[in-house]
C-alpha positions in Angstrom: -59.2 90.6 -48.8 -62.7 91.8 -49.5 -64.9 92.1 -46.4 -68.1 90.1 -46.1 -70.9 92.0 -44.5 -74.3 90.6 -43.5 -77.1 93.1 -43.9 -80.8 93.0 -43.0 -81.7 92.5 -46.6 -80.2 94.2 -49.6 -80.8 94.0 -53.3 -78.1 93.5 -56.0 -78.0 96.0 -58.8 -80.1 95.4 -62.0 -82.6 92.9 -60.6 -86.3 93.8 -60.8 -89.2 91.6 -59.6 -92.9 91.5 -59.2 -95.3 89.4 -57.1 -99.0 89.3 -57.6 -102.2 87.2 -57.3 -103.5 85.8 -60.6 -106.2 83.6 -59.2 -104.3 80.3 -58.7 -104.7 80.9 -55.0 -107.8 82.5 -53.5 -106.2 85.8 -52.6 -102.6 85.5 -51.6 -99.6 86.1 -53.9 -99.2 83.2 -56.3 -97.0 84.5 -59.2 -93.5 86.0 -59.2 -91.1 87.2 -61.9 -87.5 88.0 -61.3 -85.7 89.9 -64.1 -82.1 91.0 -64.7 -81.8 94.2 -66.8 -78.9 92.6 -68.5 -78.1 89.0 -69.4 -76.8 87.2 -66.4 -74.3 84.3 -66.3 -76.0 81.5 -64.5 -75.7 78.1 -62.9 -78.3 75.7 -61.6 -78.8 72.4 -59.9 -82.0 70.4 -60.4 -83.8 67.5 -58.6 -82.6 63.9 -59.3 -86.2 62.6 -58.8 -87.1 60.4 -61.8 -90.4 62.2 -62.2 -89.1 65.8 -62.7 -91.7 68.5 -63.3 -92.1 70.0 -66.7 -90.4 73.3 -65.5 -87.3 71.2 -64.5 -87.1 69.5 -67.9 -87.4 72.9 -69.7 -85.1 74.7 -67.2 -82.3 72.2 -67.8 -82.4 72.9 -71.5 -82.7 76.7 -71.2 -79.7 77.1 -68.9 -77.4 74.8 -70.9 -75.6 77.7 -72.5 -75.0 79.4 -69.1 -77.1 82.5 -69.4 -80.5 83.5 -67.8 -82.3 86.8 -67.8 -85.6 86.0 -66.1 -87.3 83.6 -63.7 -91.1 83.0 -63.6 -92.7 81.1 -60.7 -96.2 80.1 -59.9 -97.3 78.5 -56.7 -100.1 76.0 -55.7 -99.7 73.9 -58.9 -96.4 71.9 -59.6 -97.0 71.1 -63.3 -95.7 67.6 -62.6 -96.8 64.4 -64.3 -98.9 66.3 -66.9 -97.2 64.7 -70.0 -96.9 66.7 -73.2 -99.4 69.3 -72.0 -97.2 70.2 -69.0 -94.1 70.6 -71.3 -96.1 72.8 -73.7 -97.4 75.0 -70.8 -93.9 75.5 -69.4 -92.6 76.5 -72.9 -95.6 78.8 -73.5 -94.9 80.5 -70.1 -91.3 81.2 -71.1 -92.5 82.5 -74.5 -94.9 84.9 -73.0 -92.4 86.3 -70.5 -89.8 86.6 -73.3 -92.3 88.6 -75.4 -93.4 90.8 -72.6 -89.8 91.7 -71.5 -88.3 91.7 -75.0 -85.8 89.0 -74.2 -84.8 85.6 -75.5 -87.4 83.0 -74.2 -84.6 80.5 -74.0 -83.1 82.7 -71.3 -86.3 82.4 -69.2 -86.5 79.7 -66.5 -90.0 78.5 -65.5 -90.9 77.2 -62.1 -94.0 75.7 -60.6 -94.6 74.5 -57.1 -97.6 72.9 -55.3 -99.9 70.0 -56.0 -98.7 67.3 -58.4 -100.9 65.9 -61.2 -103.2 68.9 -62.0 -103.3 71.0 -65.1 -101.6 74.3 -64.9 -104.3 77.1 -65.1 -102.9 78.7 -68.2 -105.7 81.1 -68.7 -104.9 82.7 -65.3 -101.2 82.7 -66.0 -101.6 84.2 -69.5 -103.7 87.0 -68.1 -101.4 87.5 -65.1 -98.3 87.9 -67.3 -99.8 90.5 -69.6 -98.1 93.8 -69.1 -95.6 92.6 -66.5 -92.8 95.0 -67.7 -94.6 97.9 -66.1 -95.1 96.0 -62.9 -91.5 95.1 -62.3 -89.9 97.0 -59.3 -86.5 97.2 -57.7 -86.1 96.2 -54.0 -89.1 93.8 -54.3 -87.6 90.4 -53.6 -89.3 90.1 -50.2 -92.6 90.0 -51.9 -91.4 87.5 -54.5 -90.4 85.3 -51.6 -94.0 85.4 -50.4 -95.4 84.6 -53.8 -93.4 81.4 -54.1 -94.6 80.0 -50.8 -96.9 76.9 -50.6 -97.1 75.4 -47.1 -94.4 77.7 -45.8 -95.5 79.8 -42.8 -93.2 82.6 -43.6 -91.0 83.9 -46.5 -87.3 83.1 -46.5 -84.7 85.6 -47.6 -81.2 86.7 -46.8 -78.3 88.7 -48.2 -74.6 89.4 -47.8 -72.2 92.1 -49.2 -68.8 91.3 -50.5 -67.0 94.5 -51.1 -69.2 96.5 -53.6 -71.2 93.4 -54.6 -74.4 91.9 -53.1 -75.6 88.3 -52.9 -79.3 88.0 -52.2 -81.3 84.8 -51.9 -84.9 83.8 -51.5 -86.3 80.3 -50.9 -89.4 78.2 -50.3 -89.8 74.8 -48.9 -91.5 73.2 -45.9 -92.3 69.7 -46.9 -91.2 67.0 -49.4 -87.6 67.9 -48.6 -84.7 65.6 -48.8 -82.6 67.2 -51.5 -80.6 65.1 -53.9 -78.9 67.9 -55.7 -79.7 71.3 -54.2 -83.0 72.2 -52.6 -86.7 73.0 -52.9 -86.8 76.3 -54.8 -83.9 78.7 -54.2 -83.1 81.8 -56.2 -79.7 83.4 -55.7 -79.0 86.8 -57.4 -75.7 88.8 -57.4 -74.4 91.8 -59.2 -70.9 90.4 -59.0 -68.9 89.7 -62.2 -67.7 86.1 -62.2 -66.4 83.9 -64.9 -69.0 81.4 -66.3 -66.7 78.5 -65.7 -66.5 79.2 -62.0 -70.3 79.4 -61.3 -71.4 75.8 -61.6 -68.5 74.2 -59.5 -68.9 76.9 -56.9 -72.7 76.4 -56.6 -72.2 72.6 -56.3 -69.6 73.0 -53.6 -71.9 75.3 -51.6 -75.0 73.3 -52.2 -73.4 70.1 -51.1 -72.5 71.7 -47.7 -75.9 73.4 -47.2 -79.0 72.3 -49.2 -77.8 68.8 -49.7 -77.3 68.6 -45.9 -81.0 69.3 -45.2 -83.9 66.9 -44.6 -87.4 67.5 -43.3 -89.2 64.3 -44.2 -86.9 62.2 -46.4 -88.9 62.9 -49.6 -87.1 64.3 -52.6 -89.3 66.7 -54.5 -90.1 66.5 -58.2 -89.4 70.2 -58.6 -86.3 71.0 -56.5 -84.1 73.6 -58.1 -81.4 76.2 -57.1 -80.4 78.9 -59.5 -77.5 81.4 -59.2 -77.6 84.5 -61.5 -74.6 86.9 -61.7 -75.2 89.9 -63.9 -71.8 91.6 -63.3 -73.1 95.2 -62.8 -71.1 95.8 -59.7 -67.8 94.6 -61.2 -65.5 91.8 -60.5 -65.1 90.0 -57.1 -62.5 87.7 -55.7 -63.9 84.1 -55.9 -62.8 83.0 -52.4 -64.6 85.7 -50.4 -67.5 85.5 -52.8 -67.9 81.8 -52.2 -67.7 82.3 -48.4 -70.5 84.8 -48.6 -72.5 82.6 -50.9 -72.2 79.8 -48.3 -73.4 82.2 -45.6 -76.5 83.0 -47.6 -77.2 79.4 -48.4 -76.6 78.2 -44.9 -79.0 80.7 -43.5 -81.7 79.7 -46.0 -81.1 76.0 -45.3 -81.6 76.5 -41.6 -84.7 78.6 -42.2 -86.2 75.9 -44.4 -85.5 73.3 -41.7 -86.8 75.5 -38.9 -90.0 76.2 -41.0 -90.7 72.5 -41.8 -94.3 71.5 -41.9 -95.5 71.3 -38.3 -92.0 71.9 -36.9 -91.4 73.5 -33.6 -87.6 73.0 -33.4 -84.5 73.2 -35.6 -82.3 70.1 -35.1 -78.6 70.3 -36.0 -76.7 67.0 -36.2 -72.9 67.1 -36.2 -70.9 63.9 -36.9 -67.2 64.3 -36.1 -64.1 62.1 -36.1 -65.4 60.0 -39.1 -63.2 58.2 -41.6 -64.5 60.4 -44.5 -66.9 63.2 -45.1 -69.3 60.9 -47.0 -69.4 58.6 -44.0 -70.0 61.5 -41.6 -72.8 62.8 -43.8 -74.5 59.4 -44.2 -74.5 58.8 -40.4 -75.8 62.4 -39.8 -78.6 61.9 -42.2 -79.6 58.6 -40.5 -79.9 60.5 -37.2 -81.7 63.6 -38.5 -84.2 61.5 -40.6 -85.1 59.1 -37.8 -88.8 59.5 -36.9 -87.9 58.3 -33.4 -85.2 60.9 -32.9 -87.4 63.6 -34.3 -90.4 62.7 -32.1 -88.1 62.4 -29.0 -86.8 65.9 -29.6 -90.4 67.2 -30.1 -91.4 65.5 -26.8 -88.3 66.8 -24.9 -87.4 63.1 -24.2 -83.6 62.6 -23.8 -83.8 59.1 -25.2 -80.3 58.8 -26.6 -80.9 55.1 -27.3 -82.8 56.3 -30.4 -79.7 58.1 -31.6 -77.6 55.0 -31.0 -80.1 53.0 -33.1 -80.0 55.6 -35.9 -76.2 55.6 -36.1 -76.3 51.8 -36.2 -78.7 51.6 -39.0 -76.2 53.2 -41.3 -75.0 49.6 -41.6 -71.4 50.7 -41.7 -69.2 47.9 -40.5 -66.3 50.2 -39.6 -68.3 51.9 -36.8 -67.4 50.4 -33.5 -69.7 51.1 -30.5 -66.8 51.2 -28.1 -65.4 54.3 -30.0 -68.7 56.2 -30.3 -69.6 59.3 -28.2 -73.1 61.0 -28.3 -73.8 64.4 -26.9 -77.0 66.5 -26.5 -75.8 70.1 -26.6 -72.7 70.2 -24.3 -73.7 67.1 -22.3 -72.2 63.7 -23.0 -74.9 61.0 -22.7 -72.9 58.1 -24.1 -69.2 58.1 -24.2 -66.9 55.6 -25.9 -69.3 52.7 -25.6 -70.8 53.3 -22.2 -73.7 55.4 -20.9 -73.0 58.6 -18.9 -74.9 59.4 -15.7 -76.6 62.8 -16.4 -79.4 64.9 -15.0 -82.5 64.0 -17.0 -84.3 67.2 -16.1 -81.4 69.3 -17.4 -81.5 67.4 -20.6 -85.3 67.8 -20.9 -84.9 71.5 -20.4 -82.2 71.6 -23.1 -84.4 69.7 -25.6 -87.3 72.2 -24.9 -85.3 74.9 -26.7 -86.1 76.0 -30.2 -82.6 74.9 -31.4 -81.2 71.5 -30.5 -77.7 70.2 -31.3 -77.0 66.4 -31.4 -73.3 65.5 -31.8 -72.0 62.1 -32.7 -68.2 61.3 -32.5 -67.3 58.1 -34.3 -63.6 57.9 -33.2 -62.4 56.7 -36.6 -60.7 59.7 -38.2 -60.7 63.5 -38.7 -63.6 64.0 -41.1 -66.9 65.7 -40.1 -70.3 66.8 -41.5 -73.2 68.9 -40.3 -76.8 68.4 -41.4 -80.1 70.1 -40.4 -83.6 69.0 -39.9 -86.6 69.5 -37.6 -88.8 67.7 -35.1 -91.8 65.6 -36.2 -95.2 66.7 -34.7 -98.9 66.2 -35.1 -98.8 69.3 -37.3 -96.9 67.5 -40.0 -99.5 64.7 -40.1 -102.4 67.1 -40.3 -100.8 69.3 -43.0 -100.1 66.3 -45.3 -103.2 64.2 -44.5 -105.5 66.8 -45.9 -103.1 68.6 -48.3 -105.2 68.3 -51.5 -108.7 68.2 -49.9 
């Protein structure tokens, strides 16, 4: 069995990157390029929003053959709802990157993140991409993670080793997050050699247990994408331990996105156990983590478990019987098999004041379970989004 090792942050072989300011933002990093020195086998999952951004439309076409060699990302502008011009801008961006790096432009994936409905500043992007080959550096993914940020308060990155291979991931996302495929923007790079046929099913399995179990504000973005690139430079790896390590990277990034939600002060984890099926467990868990009343109660350290009861009930699942349901804050039962439990409210308030809060729901119907992540709802979220474009 190949050992899985977490490391502070390591870089897989053969991946170079750059991060720079090209004037889309005032001064902070706003453009990133990630490049594999050899063609990488690749898989991706894209948003199911019916208004996908131009980069999503082009990205779906470019990855269809299963190979990617470069990613190009701009922040502050989403290139969404821009019609034919948006498509042409995404295509031109790939063409420029292909010419600069001497690679097939159809093996470049474009990404844009930020405000919807504004023209991409192509003059700045064209100038910024000129001469990028000389700017690419090894061990530079942390800076790339900074360049893809929009309302994020900190960059998100993580890596694991599996034998001689490395999986590294960077991500962005703080608002408009209720994935319906994968997540906000996540780039996963590995030097492991894996068969092309294994990548997409593996990515979907992992995403369904991580990014698809995340919600900050119930809004599915127009630009959500997760990409996995495997360039094979470190040699073959056994699929089972690799998938376990990939899950570890994705779970970490999922929790960091939830923890860093717009205005958030707390990470909320909701476990639903003893359900009839995993879909049922996940559906109920999402009802709880998405409830504004649950989220605000956690923010206010208010042990109002009645809000959790209401959230479970609004799943409208006729098989759920109140007499079988148990609800727990941390390790403390507050409602057990249909009846309230006498508890020390001050102890519960103290628990809810922590930065990590666990809410558990047991349905008493079967053996299936699901875990989802979210965050509290604060005044900060309102302020961030009330004045986002002004």
